[in-house]
PDB file of N, H, CA, C and O in Angstrom:
ATOM      1  N   PRO A   1       0.820  -1.212   0.000  1.00  0.00           N
ATOM      2  CA  PRO A   1       0.000   0.000   0.000  1.00  0.00           C
ATOM      3  C   PRO A   1       0.852   1.259   0.000  1.00  0.00           C
ATOM      4  O   PRO A   1       1.971   1.276   0.512  1.00  0.00           O
ATOM      5  N   GLN A   2       0.295   2.308  -0.585  1.00  0.00           N
ATOM      6  H   GLN A   2      -0.614   2.293  -1.001  1.00  0.00           H
ATOM      7  CA  GLN A   2       0.995   3.591  -0.624  1.00  0.00           C
ATOM      8  C   GLN A   2       0.534   4.471   0.527  1.00  0.00           C
ATOM      9  O   GLN A   2      -0.608   4.378   0.978  1.00  0.00           O
ATOM     10  N   LEU A   3       1.438   5.328   0.996  1.00  0.00           N
ATOM     11  H   LEU A   3       2.365   5.404   0.629  1.00  0.00           H
ATOM     12  CA  LEU A   3       1.100   6.267   2.045  1.00  0.00           C
ATOM     13  C   LEU A   3       0.220   7.379   1.468  1.00  0.00           C
ATOM     14  O   LEU A   3       0.561   7.979   0.448  1.00  0.00           O
ATOM     15  N   GLN A   4      -0.890   7.645   2.112  1.00  0.00           N
ATOM     16  H   GLN A   4      -1.167   7.158   2.940  1.00  0.00           H
ATOM     17  CA  GLN A   4      -1.819   8.670   1.645  1.00  0.00           C
ATOM     18  C   GLN A   4      -1.580   9.966   2.410  1.00  0.00           C
ATOM     19  O   GLN A   4      -1.308   9.931   3.610  1.00  0.00           O
ATOM     20  N   PRO A   5      -1.677  11.113   1.730  1.00  0.00           N
ATOM     21  CA  PRO A   5      -1.446  12.390   2.413  1.00  0.00           C
ATOM     22  C   PRO A   5      -2.579  12.727   3.390  1.00  0.00           C
ATOM     23  O   PRO A   5      -3.714  12.279   3.229  1.00  0.00           O
ATOM     24  N   ASN A   6      -2.240  13.527   4.406  1.00  0.00           N
ATOM     25  H   ASN A   6      -1.318  13.891   4.537  1.00  0.00           H
ATOM     26  CA  ASN A   6      -3.245  13.997   5.357  1.00  0.00           C
ATOM     27  C   ASN A   6      -4.199  14.967   4.688  1.00  0.00           C
ATOM     28  O   ASN A   6      -3.854  15.610   3.697  1.00  0.00           O
ATOM     29  N   TYR A   7      -5.408  15.069   5.238  1.00  0.00           N
ATOM     30  H   TYR A   7      -5.689  14.546   6.043  1.00  0.00           H
ATOM     31  CA  TYR A   7      -6.370  16.047   4.738  1.00  0.00           C
ATOM     32  C   TYR A   7      -7.340  16.416   5.843  1.00  0.00           C
ATOM     33  O   TYR A   7      -7.504  15.683   6.817  1.00  0.00           O
ATOM     34  N   GLN A   8      -7.982  17.567   5.677  1.00  0.00           N
ATOM     35  H   GLN A   8      -7.848  18.163   4.885  1.00  0.00           H
ATOM     36  CA  GLN A   8      -9.001  18.027   6.613  1.00  0.00           C
ATOM     37  C   GLN A   8     -10.228  18.448   5.827  1.00  0.00           C
ATOM     38  O   GLN A   8     -10.129  19.135   4.811  1.00  0.00           O
ATOM     39  N   VAL A   9     -11.385  18.025   6.313  1.00  0.00           N
ATOM     40  H   VAL A   9     -11.466  17.467   7.139  1.00  0.00           H
ATOM     41  CA  VAL A   9     -12.647  18.374   5.680  1.00  0.00           C
ATOM     42  C   VAL A   9     -13.533  18.996   6.756  1.00  0.00           C
ATOM     43  O   VAL A   9     -13.673  18.449   7.850  1.00  0.00           O
ATOM     44  N   GLY A  10     -14.130  20.146   6.433  1.00  0.00           N
ATOM     45  H   GLY A  10     -14.016  20.590   5.544  1.00  0.00           H
ATOM     46  CA  GLY A  10     -15.003  20.816   7.387  1.00  0.00           C
ATOM     47  C   GLY A  10     -16.438  20.867   6.893  1.00  0.00           C
ATOM     48  O   GLY A  10     -16.693  21.050   5.703  1.00  0.00           O
ATOM     49  N   ASN A  11     -17.371  20.702   7.822  1.00  0.00           N
ATOM     50  H   ASN A  11     -17.164  20.553   8.789  1.00  0.00           H
ATOM     51  CA  ASN A  11     -18.797  20.776   7.519  1.00  0.00           C
ATOM     52  C   ASN A  11     -19.424  21.811   8.445  1.00  0.00           C
ATOM     53  O   ASN A  11     -18.968  22.002   9.573  1.00  0.00           O
ATOM     54  N   VAL A  12     -20.472  22.476   7.966  1.00  0.00           N
ATOM     55  H   VAL A  12     -20.842  22.321   7.050  1.00  0.00           H
ATOM     56  CA  VAL A  12     -21.169  23.469   8.785  1.00  0.00           C
ATOM     57  C   VAL A  12     -22.662  23.399   8.482  1.00  0.00           C
ATOM     58  O   VAL A  12     -23.069  23.129   7.352  1.00  0.00           O
ATOM     59  N   GLY A  13     -23.463  23.644   9.501  1.00  0.00           N
ATOM     60  H   GLY A  13     -23.133  23.863  10.419  1.00  0.00           H
ATOM     61  CA  GLY A  13     -24.912  23.624   9.316  1.00  0.00           C
ATOM     62  C   GLY A  13     -25.574  24.668  10.196  1.00  0.00           C
ATOM     63  O   GLY A  13     -25.074  25.000  11.271  1.00  0.00           O
ATOM     64  N   LEU A  14     -26.699  25.182   9.732  1.00  0.00           N
ATOM     65  H   LEU A  14     -27.105  24.913   8.858  1.00  0.00           H
ATOM     66  CA  LEU A  14     -27.433  26.214  10.453  1.00  0.00           C
ATOM     67  C   LEU A  14     -28.910  25.994  10.190  1.00  0.00           C
ATOM     68  O   LEU A  14     -29.314  25.696   9.066  1.00  0.00           O
ATOM     69  N   GLY A  15     -29.708  26.143  11.229  1.00  0.00           N
ATOM     70  H   GLY A  15     -29.380  26.386  12.142  1.00  0.00           H
ATOM     71  CA  GLY A  15     -31.147  25.963  11.053  1.00  0.00           C
ATOM     72  C   GLY A  15     -31.930  26.898  11.953  1.00  0.00           C
ATOM     73  O   GLY A  15     -31.475  27.260  13.038  1.00  0.00           O
ATOM     74  N   ILE A  16     -33.106  27.284  11.497  1.00  0.00           N
ATOM     75  H   ILE A  16     -33.476  26.990  10.616  1.00  0.00           H
ATOM     76  CA  ILE A  16     -34.028  28.108  12.271  1.00  0.00           C
ATOM     77  C   ILE A  16     -35.370  27.393  12.273  1.00  0.00           C
ATOM     78  O   ILE A  16     -35.875  26.970  11.234  1.00  0.00           O
ATOM     79  N   GLU A  17     -35.933  27.271  13.472  1.00  0.00           N
ATOM     80  H   GLU A  17     -35.522  27.615  14.316  1.00  0.00           H
ATOM     81  CA  GLU A  17     -37.191  26.548  13.611  1.00  0.00           C
ATOM     82  C   GLU A  17     -38.209  27.437  14.318  1.00  0.00           C
ATOM     83  O   GLU A  17     -37.878  28.084  15.312  1.00  0.00           O
ATOM     84  N   ALA A  18     -39.424  27.474  13.826  1.00  0.00           N
ATOM     85  H   ALA A  18     -39.693  26.949  13.019  1.00  0.00           H
ATOM     86  CA  ALA A  18     -40.515  28.228  14.436  1.00  0.00           C
ATOM     87  C   ALA A  18     -41.672  27.271  14.710  1.00  0.00           C
ATOM     88  O   ALA A  18     -41.482  26.055  14.725  1.00  0.00           O
ATOM     89  N   GLU A  19     -42.870  27.814  14.927  1.00  0.00           N
ATOM     90  H   GLU A  19     -43.025  28.802  14.914  1.00  0.00           H
ATOM     91  CA  GLU A  19     -44.021  26.997  15.315  1.00  0.00           C
ATOM     92  C   GLU A  19     -44.296  25.842  14.359  1.00  0.00           C
ATOM     93  O   GLU A  19     -44.353  24.689  14.787  1.00  0.00           O
ATOM     94  N   ASP A  20     -44.464  26.130  13.083  1.00  0.00           N
ATOM     95  H   ASP A  20     -44.417  27.067  12.735  1.00  0.00           H
ATOM     96  CA  ASP A  20     -44.830  25.072  12.132  1.00  0.00           C
ATOM     97  C   ASP A  20     -43.955  25.061  10.883  1.00  0.00           C
ATOM     98  O   ASP A  20     -44.347  24.492   9.864  1.00  0.00           O
ATOM     99  N   TRP A  21     -42.772  25.683  10.944  1.00  0.00           N
ATOM    100  H   TRP A  21     -42.454  26.145  11.772  1.00  0.00           H
ATOM    101  CA  TRP A  21     -41.888  25.675   9.789  1.00  0.00           C
ATOM    102  C   TRP A  21     -40.433  25.628  10.257  1.00  0.00           C
ATOM    103  O   TRP A  21     -40.117  25.904  11.414  1.00  0.00           O
ATOM    104  N   GLU A  22     -39.574  25.272   9.324  1.00  0.00           N
ATOM    105  H   GLU A  22     -39.831  25.048   8.384  1.00  0.00           H
ATOM    106  CA  GLU A  22     -38.139  25.192   9.600  1.00  0.00           C
ATOM    107  C   GLU A  22     -37.386  25.479   8.311  1.00  0.00           C
ATOM    108  O   GLU A  22     -37.808  25.063   7.232  1.00  0.00           O
ATOM    109  N   ILE A  23     -36.276  26.187   8.423  1.00  0.00           N
ATOM    110  H   ILE A  23     -35.933  26.526   9.300  1.00  0.00           H
ATOM    111  CA  ILE A  23     -35.393  26.420   7.278  1.00  0.00           C
ATOM    112  C   ILE A  23     -33.977  26.035   7.707  1.00  0.00           C
ATOM    113  O   ILE A  23     -33.571  26.302   8.838  1.00  0.00           O
ATOM    114  N   SER A  24     -33.232  25.409   6.797  1.00  0.00           N
ATOM    115  H   SER A  24     -33.563  25.193   5.878  1.00  0.00           H
ATOM    116  CA  SER A  24     -31.888  24.968   7.150  1.00  0.00           C
ATOM    117  C   SER A  24     -30.932  25.149   5.974  1.00  0.00           C
ATOM    118  O   SER A  24     -31.333  25.135   4.810  1.00  0.00           O
ATOM    119  N   LEU A  25     -29.672  25.318   6.310  1.00  0.00           N
ATOM    120  H   LEU A  25     -29.346  25.330   7.255  1.00  0.00           H
ATOM    121  CA  LEU A  25     -28.587  25.437   5.337  1.00  0.00           C
ATOM    122  C   LEU A  25     -27.445  24.574   5.837  1.00  0.00           C
ATOM    123  O   LEU A  25     -27.062  24.668   7.003  1.00  0.00           O
ATOM    124  N   ALA A  26     -26.895  23.736   4.972  1.00  0.00           N
ATOM    125  H   ALA A  26     -27.206  23.659   4.025  1.00  0.00           H
ATOM    126  CA  ALA A  26     -25.768  22.871   5.338  1.00  0.00           C
ATOM    127  C   ALA A  26     -24.750  22.873   4.202  1.00  0.00           C
ATOM    128  O   ALA A  26     -25.105  22.813   3.025  1.00  0.00           O
ATOM    129  N   ILE A  27     -23.487  22.944   4.582  1.00  0.00           N
ATOM    130  H   ILE A  27     -23.199  22.993   5.538  1.00  0.00           H
ATOM    131  CA  ILE A  27     -22.392  22.877   3.603  1.00  0.00           C
ATOM    132  C   ILE A  27     -21.447  21.775   4.057  1.00  0.00           C
ATOM    133  O   ILE A  27     -20.884  21.838   5.150  1.00  0.00           O
ATOM    134  N   ASN A  28     -21.279  20.781   3.224  1.00  0.00           N
ATOM    135  H   ASN A  28     -21.736  20.730   2.336  1.00  0.00           H
ATOM    136  CA  ASN A  28     -20.319  19.708   3.475  1.00  0.00           C
ATOM    137  C   ASN A  28     -19.084  19.942   2.621  1.00  0.00           C
ATOM    138  O   ASN A  28     -19.183  20.338   1.459  1.00  0.00           O
ATOM    139  N   ASN A  29     -17.907  19.691   3.215  1.00  0.00           N
ATOM    140  H   ASN A  29     -17.827  19.370   4.159  1.00  0.00           H
ATOM    141  CA  ASN A  29     -16.617  19.915   2.548  1.00  0.00           C
ATOM    142  C   ASN A  29     -16.477  21.392   2.166  1.00  0.00           C
ATOM    143  O   ASN A  29     -16.341  21.730   0.990  1.00  0.00           O
ATOM    144  N   VAL A  30     -16.512  22.252   3.167  1.00  0.00           N
ATOM    145  H   VAL A  30     -16.623  21.977   4.122  1.00  0.00           H
ATOM    146  CA  VAL A  30     -16.521  23.703   2.991  1.00  0.00           C
ATOM    147  C   VAL A  30     -15.384  24.188   2.094  1.00  0.00           C
ATOM    148  O   VAL A  30     -15.599  25.046   1.238  1.00  0.00           O
ATOM    149  N   TRP A  31     -14.175  23.650   2.279  1.00  0.00           N
ATOM    150  H   TRP A  31     -14.001  22.953   2.974  1.00  0.00           H
ATOM    151  CA  TRP A  31     -13.019  24.117   1.508  1.00  0.00           C
ATOM    152  C   TRP A  31     -12.859  23.383   0.184  1.00  0.00           C
ATOM    153  O   TRP A  31     -11.869  23.600  -0.514  1.00  0.00           O
ATOM    154  N   ASP A  32     -13.787  22.536  -0.176  1.00  0.00           N
ATOM    155  H   ASP A  32     -14.591  22.360   0.391  1.00  0.00           H
ATOM    156  CA  ASP A  32     -13.750  21.763  -1.424  1.00  0.00           C
ATOM    157  C   ASP A  32     -12.434  20.993  -1.576  1.00  0.00           C
ATOM    158  O   ASP A  32     -11.818  20.985  -2.642  1.00  0.00           O
ATOM    159  N   GLU A  33     -12.026  20.352  -0.486  1.00  0.00           N
ATOM    160  H   GLU A  33     -12.527  20.359   0.380  1.00  0.00           H
ATOM    161  CA  GLU A  33     -10.792  19.571  -0.459  1.00  0.00           C
ATOM    162  C   GLU A  33     -10.978  18.278  -1.245  1.00  0.00           C
ATOM    163  O   GLU A  33     -11.898  17.510  -0.960  1.00  0.00           O
ATOM    164  N   ARG A  34     -10.116  18.028  -2.230  1.00  0.00           N
ATOM    165  H   ARG A  34      -9.370  18.652  -2.461  1.00  0.00           H
ATOM    166  CA  ARG A  34     -10.155  16.782  -2.994  1.00  0.00           C
ATOM    167  C   ARG A  34      -9.134  15.830  -2.383  1.00  0.00           C
ATOM    168  O   ARG A  34      -8.005  15.717  -2.860  1.00  0.00           O
ATOM    169  N   ALA A  35      -9.546  15.157  -1.333  1.00  0.00           N
ATOM    170  H   ALA A  35     -10.464  15.249  -0.945  1.00  0.00           H
ATOM    171  CA  ALA A  35      -8.638  14.312  -0.572  1.00  0.00           C
ATOM    172  C   ALA A  35      -8.580  12.900  -1.156  1.00  0.00           C
ATOM    173  O   ALA A  35      -9.582  12.361  -1.627  1.00  0.00           O
ATOM    174  N   THR A  36      -7.399  12.325  -1.112  1.00  0.00           N
ATOM    175  H   THR A  36      -6.585  12.763  -0.729  1.00  0.00           H
ATOM    176  CA  THR A  36      -7.220  10.936  -1.521  1.00  0.00           C
ATOM    177  C   THR A  36      -7.608  10.057  -0.348  1.00  0.00           C
ATOM    178  O   THR A  36      -6.928  10.062   0.678  1.00  0.00           O
ATOM    179  N   GLU A  37      -8.689   9.302  -0.482  1.00  0.00           N
ATOM    180  H   GLU A  37      -9.241   9.298  -1.316  1.00  0.00           H
ATOM    181  CA  GLU A  37      -9.136   8.433   0.592  1.00  0.00           C
ATOM    182  C   GLU A  37      -8.592   7.011   0.458  1.00  0.00           C
ATOM    183  O   GLU A  37      -8.445   6.301   1.453  1.00  0.00           O
ATOM    184  N   TYR A  38      -8.297   6.602  -0.767  1.00  0.00           N
ATOM    185  H   TYR A  38      -8.417   7.179  -1.575  1.00  0.00           H
ATOM    186  CA  TYR A  38      -7.805   5.242  -0.971  1.00  0.00           C
ATOM    187  C   TYR A  38      -7.033   5.162  -2.275  1.00  0.00           C
ATOM    188  O   TYR A  38      -7.463   5.706  -3.292  1.00  0.00           O
ATOM    189  N   ILE A  39      -5.899   4.487  -2.248  1.00  0.00           N
ATOM    190  H   ILE A  39      -5.549   4.045  -1.422  1.00  0.00           H
ATOM    191  CA  ILE A  39      -5.116   4.215  -3.451  1.00  0.00           C
ATOM    192  C   ILE A  39      -5.194   2.711  -3.692  1.00  0.00           C
ATOM    193  O   ILE A  39      -4.741   1.919  -2.866  1.00  0.00           O
ATOM    194  N   HIS A  40      -5.763   2.326  -4.812  1.00  0.00           N
ATOM    195  H   HIS A  40      -6.132   2.970  -5.483  1.00  0.00           H
ATOM    196  CA  HIS A  40      -5.994   0.903  -5.091  1.00  0.00           C
ATOM    197  C   HIS A  40      -4.689   0.249  -5.532  1.00  0.00           C
ATOM    198  O   HIS A  40      -4.141   0.619  -6.570  1.00  0.00           O
ATOM    199  N   PRO A  41      -4.177  -0.720  -4.762  1.00  0.00           N
ATOM    200  CA  PRO A  41      -2.883  -1.319  -5.075  1.00  0.00           C
ATOM    201  C   PRO A  41      -2.917  -2.362  -6.188  1.00  0.00           C
ATOM    202  O   PRO A  41      -1.863  -2.759  -6.684  1.00  0.00           O
ATOM    203  N   ARG A  42      -4.093  -2.809  -6.588  1.00  0.00           N
ATOM    204  H   ARG A  42      -4.950  -2.486  -6.185  1.00  0.00           H
ATOM    205  CA  ARG A  42      -4.173  -3.898  -7.556  1.00  0.00           C
ATOM    206  C   ARG A  42      -3.821  -3.463  -8.975  1.00  0.00           C
ATOM    207  O   ARG A  42      -3.300  -4.263  -9.753  1.00  0.00           O
ATOM    208  N   PHE A  43      -4.093  -2.228  -9.318  1.00  0.00           N
ATOM    209  H   PHE A  43      -4.516  -1.578  -8.687  1.00  0.00           H
ATOM    210  CA  PHE A  43      -3.857  -1.747 -10.676  1.00  0.00           C
ATOM    211  C   PHE A  43      -2.525  -1.021 -10.759  1.00  0.00           C
ATOM    212  O   PHE A  43      -2.125  -0.351  -9.807  1.00  0.00           O
ATOM    213  N   GLY A  44      -1.842  -1.142 -11.874  1.00  0.00           N
ATOM    214  H   GLY A  44      -2.167  -1.686 -12.648  1.00  0.00           H
ATOM    215  CA  GLY A  44      -0.534  -0.525 -12.048  1.00  0.00           C
ATOM    216  C   GLY A  44      -0.572   0.981 -12.221  1.00  0.00           C
ATOM    217  O   GLY A  44       0.463   1.637 -12.102  1.00  0.00           O
ATOM    218  N   ASP A  45      -1.744   1.549 -12.503  1.00  0.00           N
ATOM    219  H   ASP A  45      -2.584   1.016 -12.600  1.00  0.00           H
ATOM    220  CA  ASP A  45      -1.808   2.995 -12.740  1.00  0.00           C
ATOM    221  C   ASP A  45      -2.202   3.779 -11.483  1.00  0.00           C
ATOM    222  O   ASP A  45      -2.544   4.957 -11.591  1.00  0.00           O
ATOM    223  N   SER A  46      -2.166   3.164 -10.301  1.00  0.00           N
ATOM    224  H   SER A  46      -1.889   2.207 -10.214  1.00  0.00           H
ATOM    225  CA  SER A  46      -2.454   3.811  -9.018  1.00  0.00           C
ATOM    226  C   SER A  46      -3.798   4.537  -9.023  1.00  0.00           C
ATOM    227  O   SER A  46      -3.852   5.743  -8.780  1.00  0.00           O
ATOM    228  N   ARG A  47      -4.858   3.826  -9.292  1.00  0.00           N
ATOM    229  H   ARG A  47      -4.814   2.846  -9.489  1.00  0.00           H
ATOM    230  CA  ARG A  47      -6.199   4.427  -9.246  1.00  0.00           C
ATOM    231  C   ARG A  47      -6.510   4.876  -7.822  1.00  0.00           C
ATOM    232  O   ARG A  47      -6.216   4.172  -6.856  1.00  0.00           O
ATOM    233  N   ILE A  48      -7.104   6.046  -7.712  1.00  0.00           N
ATOM    234  H   ILE A  48      -7.343   6.617  -8.498  1.00  0.00           H
ATOM    235  CA  ILE A  48      -7.400   6.583  -6.389  1.00  0.00           C
ATOM    236  C   ILE A  48      -8.903   6.842  -6.226  1.00  0.00           C
ATOM    237  O   ILE A  48      -9.624   7.056  -7.200  1.00  0.00           O
ATOM    238  N   ILE A  49      -9.338   6.817  -4.995  1.00  0.00           N
ATOM    239  H   ILE A  49      -8.752   6.643  -4.204  1.00  0.00           H
ATOM    240  CA  ILE A  49     -10.714   7.162  -4.644  1.00  0.00           C
ATOM    241  C   ILE A  49     -10.648   8.433  -3.818  1.00  0.00           C
ATOM    242  O   ILE A  49      -9.912   8.504  -2.834  1.00  0.00           O
ATOM    243  N   THR A  50     -11.418   9.436  -4.217  1.00  0.00           N
ATOM    244  H   THR A  50     -12.016   9.378  -5.016  1.00  0.00           H
ATOM    245  CA  THR A  50     -11.425  10.708  -3.498  1.00  0.00           C
ATOM    246  C   THR A  50     -12.759  10.916  -2.788  1.00  0.00           C
ATOM    247  O   THR A  50     -13.737  10.213  -3.045  1.00  0.00           O
ATOM    248  N   ASN A  51     -12.774  11.882  -1.904  1.00  0.00           N
ATOM    249  H   ASN A  51     -11.980  12.453  -1.696  1.00  0.00           H
ATOM    250  CA  ASN A  51     -14.018  12.223  -1.212  1.00  0.00           C
ATOM    251  C   ASN A  51     -14.929  13.021  -2.135  1.00  0.00           C
ATOM    252  O   ASN A  51     -14.536  13.405  -3.237  1.00  0.00           O
ATOM    253  N   ARG A  52     -16.146  13.263  -1.672  1.00  0.00           N
ATOM    254  H   ARG A  52     -16.465  12.951  -0.778  1.00  0.00           H
ATOM    255  CA  ARG A  52     -17.107  14.026  -2.470  1.00  0.00           C
ATOM    256  C   ARG A  52     -16.723  15.492  -2.506  1.00  0.00           C
ATOM    257  O   ARG A  52     -16.154  15.997  -1.538  1.00  0.00           O
ATOM    258  N   PRO A  53     -17.020  16.195  -3.603  1.00  0.00           N
ATOM    259  CA  PRO A  53     -16.756  17.637  -3.656  1.00  0.00           C
ATOM    260  C   PRO A  53     -17.731  18.397  -2.761  1.00  0.00           C
ATOM    261  O   PRO A  53     -18.610  17.798  -2.141  1.00  0.00           O
ATOM    262  N   ARG A  54     -17.571  19.711  -2.697  1.00  0.00           N
ATOM    263  H   ARG A  54     -16.856  20.197  -3.200  1.00  0.00           H
ATOM    264  CA  ARG A  54     -18.430  20.544  -1.860  1.00  0.00           C
ATOM    265  C   ARG A  54     -19.901  20.304  -2.195  1.00  0.00           C
ATOM    266  O   ARG A  54     -20.274  20.172  -3.361  1.00  0.00           O
ATOM    267  N   GLU A  55     -20.715  20.253  -1.166  1.00  0.00           N
ATOM    268  H   GLU A  55     -20.413  20.360  -0.219  1.00  0.00           H
ATOM    269  CA  GLU A  55     -22.147  20.022  -1.330  1.00  0.00           C
ATOM    270  C   GLU A  55     -22.888  21.052  -0.473  1.00  0.00           C
ATOM    271  O   GLU A  55     -22.630  21.180   0.724  1.00  0.00           O
ATOM    272  N   ILE A  56     -23.807  21.780  -1.102  1.00  0.00           N
ATOM    273  H   ILE A  56     -24.017  21.676  -2.074  1.00  0.00           H
ATOM    274  CA  ILE A  56     -24.594  22.790  -0.400  1.00  0.00           C
ATOM    275  C   ILE A  56     -26.055  22.367  -0.452  1.00  0.00           C
ATOM    276  O   ILE A  56     -26.593  22.081  -1.522  1.00  0.00           O
ATOM    277  N   ARG A  57     -26.700  22.330   0.729  1.00  0.00           N
ATOM    278  H   ARG A  57     -26.263  22.562   1.598  1.00  0.00           H
ATOM    279  CA  ARG A  57     -28.100  21.933   0.801  1.00  0.00           C
ATOM    280  C   ARG A  57     -28.908  23.014   1.516  1.00  0.00           C
ATOM    281  O   ARG A  57     -28.485  23.549   2.540  1.00  0.00           O
ATOM    282  N   ILE A  58     -30.055  23.317   0.968  1.00  0.00           N
ATOM    283  H   ILE A  58     -30.398  22.882   0.135  1.00  0.00           H
ATOM    284  CA  ILE A  58     -30.991  24.250   1.572  1.00  0.00           C
ATOM    285  C   ILE A  58     -32.318  23.523   1.743  1.00  0.00           C
ATOM    286  O   ILE A  58     -32.789  22.858   0.820  1.00  0.00           O
ATOM    287  N   GLY A  59     -32.914  23.646   2.913  1.00  0.00           N
ATOM    288  H   GLY A  59     -32.531  24.186   3.662  1.00  0.00           H
ATOM    289  CA  GLY A  59     -34.180  22.969   3.153  1.00  0.00           C
ATOM    290  C   GLY A  59     -35.211  23.917   3.741  1.00  0.00           C
ATOM    291  O   GLY A  59     -34.886  24.781   4.557  1.00  0.00           O
ATOM    292  N   LEU A  60     -36.438  23.748   3.323  1.00  0.00           N
ATOM    293  H   LEU A  60     -36.702  23.047   2.661  1.00  0.00           H
ATOM    294  CA  LEU A  60     -37.565  24.512   3.852  1.00  0.00           C
ATOM    295  C   LEU A  60     -38.680  23.509   4.135  1.00  0.00           C
ATOM    296  O   LEU A  60     -39.133  22.804   3.233  1.00  0.00           O
ATOM    297  N   TYR A  61     -39.115  23.451   5.379  1.00  0.00           N
ATOM    298  H   TYR A  61     -38.747  24.024   6.112  1.00  0.00           H
ATOM    299  CA  TYR A  61     -40.110  22.467   5.791  1.00  0.00           C
ATOM    300  C   TYR A  61     -41.281  23.185   6.440  1.00  0.00           C
ATOM    301  O   TYR A  61     -41.100  24.141   7.195  1.00  0.00           O
ATOM    302  N   LYS A  62     -42.486  22.712   6.138  1.00  0.00           N
ATOM    303  H   LYS A  62     -42.633  21.935   5.525  1.00  0.00           H
ATOM    304  CA  LYS A  62     -43.707  23.317   6.655  1.00  0.00           C
ATOM    305  C   LYS A  62     -44.647  22.196   7.087  1.00  0.00           C
ATOM    306  O   LYS A  62     -44.866  21.242   6.342  1.00  0.00           O
ATOM    307  N   GLU A  63     -45.201  22.314   8.293  1.00  0.00           N
ATOM    308  H   GLU A  63     -45.023  23.090   8.899  1.00  0.00           H
ATOM    309  CA  GLU A  63     -46.182  21.350   8.775  1.00  0.00           C
ATOM    310  C   GLU A  63     -47.581  21.789   8.359  1.00  0.00           C
ATOM    311  O   GLU A  63     -47.900  22.977   8.387  1.00  0.00           O
ATOM    312  N   PHE A  64     -48.414  20.825   7.974  1.00  0.00           N
ATOM    313  H   PHE A  64     -48.155  19.860   7.951  1.00  0.00           H
ATOM    314  CA  PHE A  64     -49.804  21.101   7.572  1.00  0.00           C
ATOM    315  C   PHE A  64     -50.750  20.352   8.468  1.00  0.00           C
ATOM    316  O   PHE A  64     -51.965  20.447   8.299  1.00  0.00           O
TER     317      PHE A  64
END
């Protein structure tokens, strides 16, 4: 196996909730770090698996 470099991934979330509604914002992988999570040793071309890119989610929920 090959030594994989260190990496840091940050996530943040914020939400506001009232009587019958809620709004939320979440950001995963804030710095859009393309980290090497795994280097596959079976193939000669050193195929790598990386983490997911930045993901931003917004939610609005209402009770009826």
